[in-house]
Every structure is written in C-alpha cells, then in structure tokens.
C-alpha positions as CSV (number, residue, x, y, z in Angstrom):
1,X,-39.5,141.0,-76.7
2,X,-37.6,137.8,-77.5
3,X,-34.4,139.5,-76.4
4,X,-36.1,140.3,-73.1
5,X,-37.3,136.8,-72.6
6,X,-33.8,135.5,-73.4
7,X,-32.5,137.8,-70.7
8,X,-35.0,136.4,-68.2
9,X,-33.8,132.9,-68.9
10,X,-30.1,134.0,-68.4
11,X,-31.0,135.7,-65.2
12,X,-32.9,132.7,-63.8
13,X,-30.5,130.0,-65.1
14,X,-29.5,129.1,-61.5
15,X,-33.1,128.5,-60.4
16,X,-33.8,126.5,-63.6
17,X,-30.7,124.4,-62.8
18,X,-32.0,123.8,-59.3
19,X,-35.3,122.5,-60.7
20,X,-33.5,120.3,-63.1
21,X,-31.4,118.9,-60.3
22,X,-34.4,118.1,-58.2
23,X,-36.1,116.2,-61.0
24,X,-32.9,114.4,-61.9
25,X,-32.3,113.2,-58.4
26,X,-35.9,111.9,-58.1
27,X,-35.6,110.2,-61.5
28,X,-32.2,108.6,-60.6
29,X,-33.7,107.1,-57.5
30,X,-36.6,105.6,-59.4
31,X,-34.3,104.2,-62.1
32,X,-32.2,102.7,-59.3
33,X,-35.2,101.1,-57.7
34,X,-36.4,99.7,-61.0
35,X,-33.3,98.7,-62.9
36,X,-30.9,97.8,-60.1
37,X,-32.9,96.9,-57.0
38,X,-35.9,95.6,-59.0
39,X,-38.0,96.5,-56.0
40,X,-41.6,97.5,-56.8
41,X,-42.1,99.1,-53.4
42,X,-39.0,101.3,-53.8
43,X,-40.0,102.1,-57.3
44,X,-43.5,103.1,-56.1
45,X,-41.8,105.4,-53.5
46,X,-39.6,106.8,-56.2
47,X,-42.7,107.6,-58.3
48,X,-44.3,109.3,-55.3
49,X,-41.1,111.3,-54.7
50,X,-41.2,112.4,-58.4
51,X,-44.8,113.5,-57.9
52,X,-43.9,115.7,-54.9
53,X,-40.9,117.1,-56.8
54,X,-43.3,118.1,-59.6
55,X,-45.4,120.1,-57.1
56,X,-42.2,121.7,-55.8
57,X,-41.1,122.7,-59.3
58,X,-44.4,124.3,-60.2
59,X,-44.2,126.3,-57.0
60,X,-40.7,127.3,-58.0
61,X,-42.0,128.4,-61.5
62,X,-44.6,130.6,-59.7
63,X,-41.9,131.9,-57.3
64,X,-39.5,132.8,-60.1
65,X,-42.3,134.7,-61.9
66,X,-42.8,136.9,-58.8
67,X,-39.5,137.1,-56.9
68,X,-37.4,138.3,-59.9
69,X,-39.8,141.1,-60.5
70,X,-39.9,142.1,-56.8
71,X,-36.1,142.0,-56.7
72,X,-35.7,144.2,-59.7
73,X,-37.8,146.9,-58.1
74,X,-35.8,146.9,-54.9
75,X,-32.2,145.9,-55.9
76,X,-30.3,148.7,-57.6
77,X,-28.2,146.2,-59.5
78,X,-31.3,144.5,-61.0
79,X,-33.8,147.2,-62.0
80,X,-31.7,148.4,-65.0
81,X,-34.0,146.5,-67.3
82,X,-36.6,149.2,-66.6
83,X,-34.2,151.8,-67.8
84,X,-33.8,150.3,-71.3
85,X,-35.8,151.8,-74.2
86,X,-38.6,149.3,-73.8
87,X,-42.1,150.2,-72.7
88,X,-43.1,148.8,-69.3
89,X,-45.9,146.8,-70.7
90,X,-43.4,145.0,-73.0
91,X,-41.1,144.2,-70.1
92,X,-44.1,142.9,-68.1
93,X,-45.1,140.8,-71.2
94,X,-41.7,139.3,-71.5
95,X,-41.7,138.3,-67.8
96,X,-45.1,136.6,-68.3
97,X,-43.9,134.9,-71.4
98,X,-40.8,133.7,-69.6
99,X,-43.0,132.3,-66.8
100,X,-45.3,130.6,-69.4
101,X,-42.4,129.0,-71.4
102,X,-40.7,127.9,-68.2
103,X,-43.9,126.3,-67.0
104,X,-44.5,124.6,-70.3
105,X,-40.9,123.2,-70.3
106,X,-41.3,121.8,-66.8
107,X,-44.7,120.4,-67.6
108,X,-43.5,118.6,-70.7
109,X,-40.5,117.1,-68.9
110,X,-42.7,116.0,-66.0
111,X,-45.3,114.5,-68.4
112,X,-42.7,112.5,-70.3
113,X,-41.0,111.3,-67.2
114,X,-44.4,110.5,-65.6
115,X,-45.6,108.4,-68.6
116,X,-42.3,106.5,-68.8
117,X,-42.1,105.8,-65.1
118,X,-45.8,104.7,-65.0
119,X,-45.2,102.3,-67.9
120,X,-42.2,100.8,-66.1
121,X,-44.1,100.8,-62.7
122,X,-47.0,98.8,-64.3
123,X,-44.5,96.2,-65.4
124,X,-43.4,95.6,-61.9
125,X,-47.1,95.6,-60.7
126,X,-48.3,93.4,-63.5
127,X,-51.5,92.5,-61.7
128,X,-52.5,96.1,-61.6
129,X,-52.7,96.5,-65.4
130,X,-56.0,94.7,-65.6
131,X,-57.3,97.2,-63.0
132,X,-56.3,100.1,-65.2
133,X,-58.0,98.5,-68.2
134,X,-61.1,98.0,-66.1
135,X,-61.2,101.7,-65.1
136,X,-61.0,102.7,-68.8
137,X,-63.7,100.3,-69.6
138,X,-65.9,101.8,-66.9
139,X,-65.3,105.2,-68.3
140,X,-66.4,104.0,-71.8
141,X,-69.5,102.5,-70.3
142,X,-70.4,105.8,-68.7
143,X,-70.1,107.5,-72.1
144,X,-66.8,109.2,-71.6
145,X,-65.4,109.0,-75.1
146,X,-62.2,110.5,-76.4
147,X,-63.8,113.7,-77.4
148,X,-65.3,114.2,-74.0
149,X,-62.0,113.5,-72.3
150,X,-60.3,116.0,-74.7
151,X,-62.8,118.7,-73.8
152,X,-62.1,118.0,-70.2
153,X,-58.4,118.3,-70.6
154,X,-58.6,121.5,-72.6
155,X,-61.0,123.1,-70.1
156,X,-58.8,122.1,-67.1
157,X,-55.6,123.4,-68.7
158,X,-57.4,126.7,-69.7
159,X,-58.7,127.1,-66.1
160,X,-55.3,126.4,-64.6
161,X,-53.4,128.8,-66.9
162,X,-55.9,131.6,-66.3
163,X,-55.9,131.2,-62.5
164,X,-52.1,130.9,-62.5
165,X,-51.5,134.1,-64.5
166,X,-54.1,136.0,-62.5
167,X,-52.1,135.1,-59.4
168,X,-48.8,136.3,-61.0
169,X,-50.2,139.5,-62.6
170,X,-52.0,140.5,-59.4
171,X,-48.7,140.0,-57.5
172,X,-46.9,142.3,-60.0
173,X,-49.6,144.9,-59.4
174,X,-49.5,144.7,-55.6
175,X,-45.7,144.8,-55.5
176,X,-45.6,147.8,-57.8
177,X,-48.4,149.6,-55.9
178,X,-46.7,149.3,-52.6
179,X,-43.4,150.3,-54.1
180,X,-45.1,153.4,-55.5
181,X,-46.7,154.4,-52.2
182,X,-44.0,153.3,-49.7
183,X,-40.9,153.8,-51.9
184,X,-38.0,152.4,-49.9
185,X,-39.8,151.7,-46.6
186,X,-38.7,148.3,-45.2
187,X,-42.3,147.4,-44.3
188,X,-43.4,147.5,-48.0
189,X,-42.6,143.8,-48.5
190,X,-45.0,142.8,-45.7
191,X,-47.7,145.3,-46.9
192,X,-47.4,143.9,-50.5
193,X,-47.9,140.3,-49.2
194,X,-51.0,141.3,-47.1
195,X,-52.4,143.3,-50.0
196,X,-51.8,140.5,-52.4
197,X,-53.6,137.9,-50.2
198,X,-56.5,140.3,-49.7
199,X,-56.8,141.0,-53.5
200,X,-56.6,137.2,-54.3
201,X,-59.2,136.5,-51.7
202,X,-61.6,139.1,-53.0
203,X,-61.1,138.1,-56.6
204,X,-61.9,134.5,-55.9
205,X,-64.9,135.4,-53.8
206,X,-66.3,137.5,-56.7
207,X,-65.6,134.6,-59.0
208,X,-67.5,132.2,-56.7
209,X,-70.7,134.3,-57.0
210,X,-70.6,134.6,-60.8
211,X,-73.2,132.4,-62.6
212,X,-72.2,129.1,-64.1
213,X,-73.1,128.0,-67.6
214,X,-74.4,124.6,-66.4
215,X,-75.8,124.1,-63.0
216,X,-76.0,120.3,-63.4
217,X,-73.6,119.4,-66.3
218,X,-74.5,116.2,-68.1
219,X,-71.2,115.8,-69.9
220,X,-67.5,116.3,-69.2
221,X,-67.4,119.1,-71.7
222,X,-70.2,121.0,-69.9
223,X,-68.5,120.4,-66.6
224,X,-65.2,121.7,-68.0
225,X,-66.6,124.9,-69.4
226,X,-69.3,125.6,-66.8
227,X,-67.0,128.1,-65.1
228,X,-66.4,130.2,-68.2
229,X,-67.9,133.4,-66.7
230,X,-65.4,133.0,-63.8
231,X,-62.5,132.6,-66.2
232,X,-63.6,135.6,-68.3
233,X,-63.6,137.7,-65.1
234,X,-60.1,136.4,-64.2
235,X,-59.0,137.3,-67.8
236,X,-60.3,140.9,-67.2
237,X,-58.3,141.0,-64.0
238,X,-55.2,139.8,-65.8
239,X,-55.4,142.5,-68.4
240,X,-56.2,145.2,-65.8
241,X,-53.3,144.2,-63.6
242,X,-50.9,144.2,-66.6
243,X,-52.1,147.7,-67.7
244,X,-52.2,149.0,-64.2
245,X,-48.6,147.7,-63.4
246,X,-47.2,149.2,-66.6
247,X,-48.8,152.6,-66.0
248,X,-47.4,152.7,-62.4
249,X,-44.0,151.8,-63.8
250,X,-44.1,154.5,-66.5
251,X,-45.5,157.3,-64.4
252,X,-45.2,156.7,-60.6
253,X,-42.4,154.4,-59.6
254,X,-39.2,156.2,-58.8
255,X,-36.4,153.9,-59.9
C-alpha cells in the first residue's frame, strides 16, 4: 500500500506545490509587514490572509481526494492503477491514506505558522497580551483545566476526521455508482454530484435524529463526546462506502 500512496503523492505533486505556493505567498506578506514595514495593521491583515489561505488549502485537500479518483475512472490514461494486481479495496485505502497524510502535513504546517505568526503579532499589539491572559484566567475560573481542554481537542479532531472521511468515501461511492450505471454518458458527472449531495444530506439528517450521550453536558469532555452515536453512525457509513466502492470496482465497473 505504501507504494500506492507514494504514487498518489507523485501524481498530485503539482497540486501540493500550488498549496505550498499559496501558503508561502501569504507568509511572505506577513513577514514583510512585520519585519520590514513594522506595521501592526498590515501584519494583522497578513494573519487574516493566512487564515483564509488555510481554509482554501483544506478545501484543496478535499478536492484532491475526490477529483483524482473521478479522473481515474474517466480518463483512459489515468485508470491504469486499477489494472495493477492490487485489490480495489487496497487502492481505495491508499487514496484515503494519501488524503489523510496530505491533510496532516497541511495542518502541521498551518499550526506552526499560525503559532509563530500569533506570537509575533502579539508583540506588535503588546496591549492585547493582557487580554489573552485574562481570557485564560476566566477559563480557569470556570473550571476549564488542561485535561478538559485536551478532551475537547481530541473530541473535536475525532469529529472532524470522521465527518471529513465520510464526505470523501461517500463521494467515491457515488462516483463509482454513476460510472457503473451510466458508463460513458456525459451526464454522469452531474448525476454523481446530485446523488452525492442527496446522500450527504440524508446522512446528516439521520445523524441529527440520533440520541446524544449528554443532553445538557456539564463539562467540556461531555460536550465533546456527546455526539458519539452520530460519529459511530458515520464510521459505519465510511466502512460501507469503502466496501461498496471496492465491490463495484471489482465486479461492475467496465474500465
């Protein structure tokens, strides 16, 4: 599988370079505003630009995870990966692993840049440091200790990853299903988008009606894990989508 993941990185190197370029330009502007212009307003704008670039990069990670798969099913020069002696579920797994590793790399870079830029920004806005300290003091007064905050972070990251991969795997399934039924019809792209939006809508509606563990959570830990039944349902959908996609690739899709 590692060879397949390596292939995914090689195949998407241009897109990864574009993301790196976007972040580099945003960071260069911030560094100019801080080190050369020494202008806190420009530095603040630079930090905001970096934030919006972070959003764009995460959308790009999501787009890479879906667009490359769709392209391989429609472009005769790209689908050869499915003709290799690898099971379809292994190929799907490598694509999901690539998306995960790519997302982690982007998240780590953004976190490091964000922490460094925030530290520099607070030096320019020296009077705001006391406000930040006051916020942390208020959190401590409300009983939000380090353990509670850690639980909250873990719960939030878990929920985000599950929701993200549910969206990706359901996209794989919808693309494969429309390719199976419509083969080379031009309308299959539109049908797959409509089907995908409908499936995502239904999945979230079902998740909304599932019970929560804590109706009125009293701690951050309870609040973070109160949606566990919803997340377990999404995990079932992820597994079902992966198995369903691989079965369609093995038995139904004519490449």
